[in-house]
C-alpha positions as CSV (number, residue, x, y, z in Angstrom):
1,M,-1.8,-3.7,33.1
2,P,-1.3,0.1,31.9
3,K,-2.1,2.9,34.3
4,N,-4.7,4.1,32.1
5,S,-6.8,0.7,32.2
6,E,-9.2,-0.9,34.5
7,V,-10.8,-4.3,34.9
8,V,-14.7,-3.8,34.2
9,F,-15.5,-7.4,34.1
10,E,-14.0,-10.7,35.4
11,M,-15.2,-14.0,36.0
12,L,-13.3,-17.2,37.3
13,A,-13.7,-20.7,36.5
14,A,-11.7,-24.0,37.5
15,G,-8.4,-23.4,35.4
16,G,-9.1,-20.2,34.0
17,D,-10.6,-16.7,33.8
18,I,-12.1,-14.4,31.4
19,I,-11.5,-10.5,31.7
20,I,-12.7,-7.3,30.0
21,E,-10.4,-4.6,30.5
22,R,-11.3,-1.0,29.6
23,I,-8.1,1.1,28.4
24,H,-8.6,5.0,28.3
25,T,-7.1,6.5,25.2
26,N,-6.9,10.1,23.6
27,N,-9.3,8.4,21.0
28,G,-11.7,7.1,23.5
29,D,-12.1,3.9,25.4
30,R,-10.8,0.4,24.0
31,F,-12.0,-2.9,25.6
32,I,-9.6,-5.9,25.7
33,Y,-11.2,-9.4,26.0
34,H,-8.5,-11.6,28.0
35,H,-9.3,-15.4,28.0
36,D,-6.9,-17.7,29.8
37,E,-7.7,-21.4,30.5
38,T,-5.2,-23.9,31.6
39,D,-5.9,-27.7,30.4
40,I,-5.6,-29.8,33.7
41,T,-5.5,-32.9,31.5
42,G,-2.0,-31.9,30.4
43,E,-3.3,-32.5,26.7
44,G,-2.0,-29.1,25.3
45,L,-5.7,-27.6,25.0
46,D,-4.5,-24.5,26.8
47,I,-6.3,-21.3,25.7
48,T,-4.8,-17.8,25.7
49,D,-6.7,-15.4,23.7
50,E,-6.9,-11.6,23.5
51,K,-8.8,-9.3,21.4
52,E,-9.5,-5.5,21.1
53,Y,-13.1,-4.0,20.8
54,N,-14.4,-0.7,20.4
55,D,-17.2,-1.3,23.0
56,F,-17.9,-3.2,26.2
57,E,-20.9,-5.0,24.7
58,T,-19.2,-6.8,22.1
59,P,-17.0,-9.0,24.0
60,F,-19.6,-9.5,26.7
61,R,-21.9,-10.8,24.0
62,L,-19.0,-13.2,23.2
63,I,-18.9,-14.5,26.7
64,R,-22.9,-14.9,26.9
65,S,-22.8,-16.8,23.6
66,R,-20.2,-19.3,24.7
67,Y,-20.5,-19.8,28.3
68,P,-23.2,-20.4,31.1
69,W,-21.4,-17.4,32.7
70,F,-24.1,-17.0,35.3
71,T,-22.9,-20.3,36.9
72,F,-19.2,-19.0,37.2
73,W,-17.6,-16.9,39.9
74,V,-17.7,-13.3,39.1
75,N,-14.8,-11.5,40.5
76,A,-15.3,-7.9,39.2
77,I,-18.3,-5.7,37.9
78,H,-17.5,-2.1,37.4
79,D,-20.2,0.3,38.4
80,D,-20.4,1.6,34.8
81,Y,-21.7,-1.7,33.7
82,R,-23.7,-2.9,36.6
83,E,-27.0,-2.1,35.2
84,Y,-26.4,-3.4,31.8
85,I,-24.8,-6.8,33.2
86,L,-27.9,-7.1,35.6
87,R,-30.3,-7.0,32.5
88,E,-28.3,-9.4,30.7
89,L,-28.1,-11.7,33.6
90,L,-31.7,-11.7,34.1
91,E,-32.3,-12.3,30.6
92,D,-30.1,-15.3,30.4
93,L,-31.7,-16.7,33.4
94,D,-35.1,-16.5,31.7
95,R,-34.0,-17.6,28.3
96,N,-32.3,-20.7,29.5
97,H,-35.0,-21.6,32.0
98,V,-32.3,-21.7,34.9
99,T,-33.8,-23.4,38.0
100,Q,-33.2,-22.1,41.4
101,D,-30.9,-24.8,42.2
102,E,-28.7,-24.1,39.2
103,F,-28.1,-20.5,40.3
104,E,-27.8,-21.3,44.0
105,F,-23.9,-21.2,43.9
106,S,-23.6,-17.8,42.3
107,I,-26.8,-15.8,43.3
108,K,-25.3,-14.2,46.4
109,R,-22.0,-13.2,44.6
110,F,-24.0,-11.6,41.8
111,E,-25.9,-9.7,44.3
112,E,-22.7,-8.5,45.9
113,M,-20.9,-7.5,42.7
114,L,-24.1,-6.0,41.2
115,K,-24.7,-4.0,44.6
116,V,-28.5,-5.3,44.4
117,S,-29.7,-4.2,47.8
118,K,-32.8,-5.9,48.1
119,G,-31.4,-9.1,46.4
120,L,-32.0,-10.8,43.0
121,V,-34.9,-12.6,44.4
122,N,-36.7,-9.3,44.1
123,Y,-36.4,-9.8,40.3
124,I,-36.7,-13.6,39.8
125,L,-39.5,-16.0,40.8
126,P,-38.8,-19.7,40.8
127,T,-41.3,-21.6,38.4
128,P,-41.5,-25.3,37.2
129,N,-39.7,-24.4,33.9
130,G,-36.9,-22.2,35.6
131,L,-36.6,-18.7,36.9
132,T,-39.1,-16.2,35.7
133,Y,-37.7,-12.5,35.3
134,L,-40.1,-10.0,37.1
135,C,-40.0,-6.7,35.4
136,D,-41.7,-3.6,34.1
137,Q,-45.0,-5.5,33.5
138,N,-45.1,-6.4,37.3
139,P,-42.1,-4.9,39.0
140,P,-41.8,-5.7,42.6
141,H,-40.1,-2.6,43.7
142,E,-43.5,-0.8,42.8
143,Q,-45.2,-2.5,45.6
144,A,-45.5,-1.0,49.1
145,G,-43.4,2.2,48.0
146,S,-40.0,0.2,47.2
147,Q,-37.9,1.2,44.6
148,S,-35.6,-0.7,42.0
149,P,-32.2,-2.0,43.2
150,F,-30.5,0.9,41.7
151,G,-32.9,3.4,43.0
152,R,-34.6,4.3,39.6
153,D,-37.4,2.9,37.4
154,A,-38.0,-0.7,36.9
155,L,-35.7,-2.7,34.6
156,P,-37.5,-3.5,31.3
157,C,-38.3,-7.1,30.5
158,P,-36.0,-9.2,28.4
159,G,-36.3,-8.0,24.8
160,M,-37.8,-4.6,25.7
161,A,-36.2,-1.4,25.0
162,G,-34.5,0.0,28.2
């Protein structure tokens, strides 16, 4: 990795990883999407993909559209993208009706990587249809004088402007 680059998002799964790397250039930041996957069956289905983007959101949307990324092991989340990724995580959990059992494996790791001080349980509520996203309509951090995990205003509900 060049000296002017840094990993801003990395997730690991059996046999591979997906990385979004930010490269600082004189013309602004560029984002490189790296996808490496080893075919453990030996049938030659290995994946090695690398594409360049002008922003972080585009390759992250690609990940969200292709994978249940919230079930994978997240190895890196850059501070510049914590709030964005938290919003997308909560939206995906809600939209996909993810149950608490389905998210159990990765919840603690996401809390650690997103530096959510009071835990993601303050933003999700188990229901029979999955996890419901608690947000501006009834943010738990407004109760009893507490505050959002980032020390700012409540996060917006999925589909609401930030």
